[in-house]
N, C-alpha and C positions, 0 to 999 in steps of 0.2 A: 649672721647675714648668709651663711651657705645654705640654710634652709629655705630662706627667701628667695634666694637665686634658683634653687630647684624647683620651688613651687612656680616661679615665674616662668622658668624653661618649660614646664609641663603645661602651663596655661597656654603659653604662646604655640606650643607644639600641637595643641589639640584644637585650636581655633585661631590660627595665624592671621588667615585672611580677613575674617571679621573683625579681629582686634586691630589690625592695621587700618581698616577701613573707618572702624569707629575712632581710632586716634586721629586719623586724618580730618575727620568731621569735627572732632573736638577743637583740633587747631583751627578749622575753618570757622567755627562758632567764635572763638575767641578773637581771631583777627576781624570778623565781621563786626564785633562789639566794638573793638578799637576803632575801626574804619567808620562805624556809624557815629560814635561819639565825636571822633576828630573831624569828620565831614560836617556834622551839625554845627559844631563850634566854628568852623571856617565859615560856614553858611550864614550863621547869625551874626558873626562879626563883620564879615565882608558886607552883608546887606545894611548893616548899621553905618558902617563907614561910607558906603555909597549914599544912603540917606543924608548923613551929615554934610557930605560933599555936594548934594543937589543933584546926585545922579541916580536917585532911586528908581525912576521910571525906565532908565535904560539898563538897569542891573538884570542880568539872565539869572532866572529864578527856577526855571523848569528843570535843567539838567541837574543842578544840585539836589533839588527836592526829589526828582526821579531817583538818583543815587541813594538818597536817604531811605526812600521806600524800598529800593531793591535791597539794600543792606538789612533793613529790618526783616523784610520777608524771607530773604535767603537765610539770615541767622535763625529765625524760627524754624525753618525747614531742616536745616542742618542740626539743629538742637534735638529735633524728633528723631532724625536718622541716628544721631550719635547715640542717644539713650537706647534705641532699638538695638543697634548693632553691639554696642559695648555690654550691654546686659545679656544679650544673647550669647555672646561670645563667653561671657564669664560664667553663664549656666553651663554652656558645653564644657568648659575648662573644669568646673567642679564635678561634673559626671567622669571626667577622666582621672580627677584626682581620687573620686571616691573608689573607682574600679581598681586603680593601682593600690590605694590603702588596703581594700578587701583581699586583692592577690598578696600583699605583703603581709597582711595578718595571717593569711592562711599558710603562710611558711614560716611562722613563729612557732617557738616552742609551746607546749601544751599549757605549761605554768603561765605563760603570758597570756595565752588566750583565756585562760580561767579568770585572770585578773581583769581582763577586758570585759568580761561578762557581767561584771558587778555594775550596778546601777549607776554609781557615781562615775566610773570609769566610761561606761557607755554614754552617759550624758555630756561628759566632757569631750568625748571623740566627736559626737554630733556637733556640739557647739564649736569645736575647733575647726572642723571641716566648712561649717557655715561662715566661720569668721574669715576664711580665706578668700572670699569674694573681694575683701578689701585691698588684696595684693594688687590687683588691676584697677579696681574702681576708686580706691582712696589713695593709693600711692604712686603706682607706675605710670598709669595713663595721665593723671593730672600733673605729674612732674614732668614727664617727655613733653606732653603738649604745651605746658606753660613755658618750658624752656625754648621750644621751637617757635612759639608765638612771640616771645621776647626777642628772639634773635631777628625773626623777619620784621617785627615792628621797629626795632632799632635800625636796621637797614633802610627800611622805608622812610623813616623819620630823617635819617641822615642824608638821603637823596632829596626828599621834598621839602624839608624844613631846615634844619640845621645840625650840622656833625656835633656841634659842642652840646646842643640840647639832647640830641640821641645818645651821646656817650654818657652824659649824666643819668639819663633815665636808665640806661642799660647797667651801669655800674651800681647805682642804688639798689634796683631791684635784684640784680645778680648777687651782689655782696650780702643784702639783707635776707634773701631767701637762705643763702647758704649759712649764714651766721644763726639764723633762727633755728634751721634744722640742726646743726651742730650743738646749740646751746640747749635745745628743749628735747630733741629726739632721745638721747641717752637716759634722760629722766623718766621717759614714759614706760620704759620696759620693767624696772622693778614695781612700779606702782601697778601695772597691768597684772604682773604675777600675784601681787597681794590681793587685787580685786578678784582675780580668778579663784585663788584659794578660799576667799571669803565666801563668793558666790557658791561654790561647791559645798562648803560647810553649812551654808543656808539651807540649800536643797536636801543635803543628806539629813541634817538634824529636823527639818520640818517634815520629810518623808517618814523618818523614824518615829516622830510624834504621832503621825496619823496612822501609821501602820501598827503601832503598839499601844495605841491609846487606851486600850482595856486593861493591859498589863500595867501601864504606868498609873493608871487611876486606881488599880487595886493596890499598888505598892506606894501610893500618895506620892508619885514622882512626876506626874503630868506637868505640874507647875515649874519643876526644876528643868524638865526637857525643854519646855516652851521658853524659859529664860536662857537655856543654853542656845537655843535658835536665835534668840534676840541678841546675844552677844555677837554671834556671827553676823547677824544683820547690821548691828553697829559697825563692826569692823568693815563690812562691805560699803556702807554709807561713808565711812572716813576714806576709804581708798577711791571711792568715786569722786568724792569731794577734792582730794587731792588731784586726780586726774583732771576734773574740770578745772581746777586752778591752774594746772599747767596750759590747758587749752586757752583760758582767758589770757594767761601771760603771754602765749604766742600770739594771740590774736591782737594784743595790744601793740606788740612790736611789728606785726604785719601792718596795722594802721599806721603805725609811726613810719615805716618803710614807705608806704603810699604817700602819706602826707609830706615826707621829705622830697620824694621823686617829683610830686607835684609842685611843692614850693620852690624847688630849684629849678624846674622847667619854666615855672611863672617869672622867676627872678632873671633867668638867663634871657628869657623871651623878652622881658621888658628892657633889658640892657640893649638887646639887639635891635629892638624897634627904636629906642632912643637914639641909638648910633646910626640908624639909617641902613642897617645891615639886613633887617627882616621886616616884613609887613606885619601889622596887627593880626590879620586873620591867620597867617601862617604860625605866628607866635601862639595865637590861642589854640591852633591845631595841635601843637606840641604839648601845651598844658592838659588839654582834654584827653589826647592819647595816653599821657601819663597816668591820669585818672582811670581810664578805661582799662589799662593793663592791670589794675588791682584785681580784676576778675580771675586773672591767671595766678595770682598770688593767694587769694582767699581760701582755697582748699588746703593750703599749707597747716593752718592751725588744727582743723579736723584731722588731716593726716597724721599730724604729731600725736594727737590725743589718742588715735586708733592704732598708732605704730606699735605700741607696747603689746596691746593684745593680739594683733595680727601676727607680730615677730614670734611671741610665745607659742601661738597656735601652730605656726609653720613649723617651729621647732619639734613640738611634740607629734604632728601628724607626719613629718617627714622622717622622724625617728622610726617610725613604724613601716616606712617604704624604703626597702633596700634599693641601692643604685641599680641593680639589676634584678628584675623580678621574673621568676620562672612562669612561662607560659602554662596555662592550664590545657590539658589534652584530653580527648574523650576516653571513657573507659572502655578497654577491650574486653571481649568475652573470655572468662577464665577457661583455661585448658586443663583436662583431666590430669590428676597428679598420680604418679606411679610409685611414689615414695611417701611416707608418713606425712599428712598434710601440715602438722604443726609439731614442732620439735624444739625444746629449750634446753640449752646445753650449758651447765654450770654457769647460770645467770645470777649476778649479784646486783642488788638494788639496795643501796645504802640510803638509810641505816636499817631499813625494814628487814630485808632478806641477805643472808650471807651467800648462800648457793641454793640454787633451785634448778633442777632438771626434771623434764617431764616430756612425754610424748603423747599426743592424742591422735589415734588412728582414725582412718576413714570410717565413718558409721558410728563412731563412739561418742557419747555425751558424757563429758567429765564434769565435775563440779569442784570448784574451789570453795573450801570452808575454812572456817576460823573465826576469832572474834574480831569485833570492831576494830580497825585501825592496824590490823596485822599486815595489810599490803594487798588485799585481794583486787581492789580496783588499780592500783598502780601496777600489779603484774599484767592486768588486761590492757592497760595503757601503753606497757612497754611492748607487749605482743603486737599491738595495733600500730607500732611504729611512732606513737605520739610522744613517748619519753625514751630517751637512751638509756640502754642498762650500763651499770658501772664496769661490769665484766661479763664475759659469756657472750653466746650468740642466740639469736632467735632465728629460726628457719621457717619458712613457709614452702611447702612443697620441696624440701631440701636445699633451698637457696636461702641465704642469709638476707635479712631484711634490707641491708645495706645495698645488695647488689639487684634489688628489684627496682624497675622503673615504677614511678609513682602510680601511674595508670594502671600498670599490670598488677600491682599489689592491691589496689582498691577493687580490681576486678576478681581477685581470689578471696578477699578478706572481707566479711561483714562484721559489723560492730554496733552493738546496741549499748551506748554508755549509760552510767547511772543517771546522769542528768540529760534527758533527751530534750530536743526542741522541734517543734511542729510549726513550720512557717505558714504565713498567710497564702491562702489559695484553696483549691478544690482537694478532695480526697484523691482524685486521680492524679493531680500535681504532685502531691506528697509521695504517692506509691511510685510515681515514675522518677523520682530522684534516685530510686534504687535500681531502676531498670527502665531506660528512656524508651525502649522498644515495646514496653509492656502493653497487651491488648487489653479490652474491657473485660474479656471473659476470665483472662488470668487475674485481673484486678478483683473480681467478684471472688474468685477462688481464694485469693490471699485474705480477703475480708472474711471469708467462711472460717479459714484457718484460725484467725484471731478473734473470732466471735464478735465481728463488728458488721456483719452482714444486714443483721436486722436493724440496727442502728442507720445504716445508710439507706435502706429501703423505706424507713420511716421519715427520712428527710427528703433529699433531692437526689439520692443515688450517688453516683461517682462524682457528681457536680456539687455536693454538699461543701459549702464554704466552712473552712475550720477556723476562721478568725485570725487576727494578729496573735502570734505565738500559740496557736491552736487553744484561744480563750473560749470558743464555742463547745470545747470538749471537756469532759471531766478528766481527772488525772489518770484514772485507769484506761479511759478512751484514748488519750494521747499517747499512753505506754503502748497499747495494742496497735496504733496506727504506726508507731516507730518500730515495732517488731515486724509487721508486714512490710514495711518498706525495706528493712534490713536483709529479709529474706527473698525479696523480689527478684534480685539477680542470681539466686542460687548459688551463692558463694561456697566454695570447697571448705572454707573454714569460717565459722561462726563464733564470735565472742559476745557474750550478753552478761551484762552486769546487773544484778537484780531484776531479772526480766519480768517477773511476775509481781514486783511491788504495786500495791494498789489494787490487786486482784484478789477476789475470794479464792479459796482453795479448789472449788470445784472448776471454776473458770481457769484458773491458772493450770491445772492439770490438763484440761482440754487443750489449751492453747499450746503448751509444751509439746503434747503428744501430735498435735496437728503440724507444729514445726518440725519434729522429727520425721514424721512421714513425708512432709514435703521435701526434705533434705536428706534422704535415706543413707546417702554416702558421703555427707559432710562431716567434719570433725567439728564438734561443738564443745565449747568450753564456757561454763558458767560460774559466775561468782554469786553466791546466795548463801542465806542462813535458814532459808524456809525449809521445813521438812517435806512439803509437797513437791519442791524442786529436787531435793536430796533423793526422794523416792523413786524418781524417773532417771536418775543419773546411773551410767554403768560403772562409774568409778568415782569415788570421792578422795580429793587431795586436801588434806588439812595442812594449813599453814599455821605455823607457831611463832 
């Protein structure tokens, strides 16, 4: 429940005004419904009684009928405003959640981020955030509005009709709602978790079947994979059927609560009329008010059904949002370094590397070599500050990584990881991630360096759209855009992991020579197994 409270606090903090106004209109809608049905019941009963008494012509019909019309029109208008305000507030709240989530994820360790990039984890993250709109729309607003409506209606019935009838209605609805929530709410959580696991299994296994259909067909395993996905689909269907059963059971008790309230109000009203304590129109007012209050209780069953999914999503999302999220600051220009730009002092990275010490001087291009799995990528991640070393120090410009402000460190350090991502946008947008002040002339120069100017000229120039995750580019083109982006800010230290992967040798050599010429005083450290990269290195460091 702590996670739910944090989500609610974040939602209210981001759109408090609209949320309060939407909640007030929700209460107004519910009260207008109670008033509409109660007044209609009074009007019909009073008119019938007047007719039976022979006083039909003298009965005042205009004011009650005007009240019915006013309540009906007001309820419709309030409903429109309530939907508009609550949904607008919820969408704003989800924007705030997404921003906090992204900032929180950016402060997570590299290994956590690598897991989050997996398809299943990303799909779950997106689904979890989308589910959080139910915190306000399915749970908080209906519960608060229903409670307030019940309190106001009970007070009104006590004043206008009968304290006994009002007390009965309030007690039945209050105890009923509380009992239904306590009885079925805890059941919904484990069912939601089973349904979520089954849904993710269906997605993963179905995606695997499509992605690897050629291999599965060759090995005569396609039918087995389809059956594997079918088992997950069956588990999902069972979990959803269980969830629907909980909702139906809750709905049954909601209906029973409403019927109990109405039947009790009818019985108490009949006794009051028989004893001459209450008039028949007022007794009918209490009965129909009890019936109208069912609208405040009806969202309970759906809320219980959704509670497990919402609570589980809130737990996962808020687990990635720390209580205090560091603010993002603009990157500062890197200052000249008068000491070796890159210095590793007795660094240990278990279990791969016992001790590693190296220095890369300004203007030097060093290359990390060694067999796959020896730790080349891990060393670069440690230098970039994405992974902590088990022992030793990594110094940039003579200062340990831990003593650098994050924005200063990113201004001094450029990094091209093994798995690069090019986001949707234009070529210029992508390059300006590396240098927000980049001019168009500088951008064209960068594209020349990485042999992408011809591509840009054949498309829409710097406004060429790259597509989602750079899907408008080939693998080699995405790599070269990432290289241009990394050098755009002229970092004093540049780390590149397999920078020429996907490029032919001639292009690879031209690109690396261009980078060296563009950054003549930068310390460059490359992790690579290619001979063309090794040929351009001033020093080769072999990891064993």
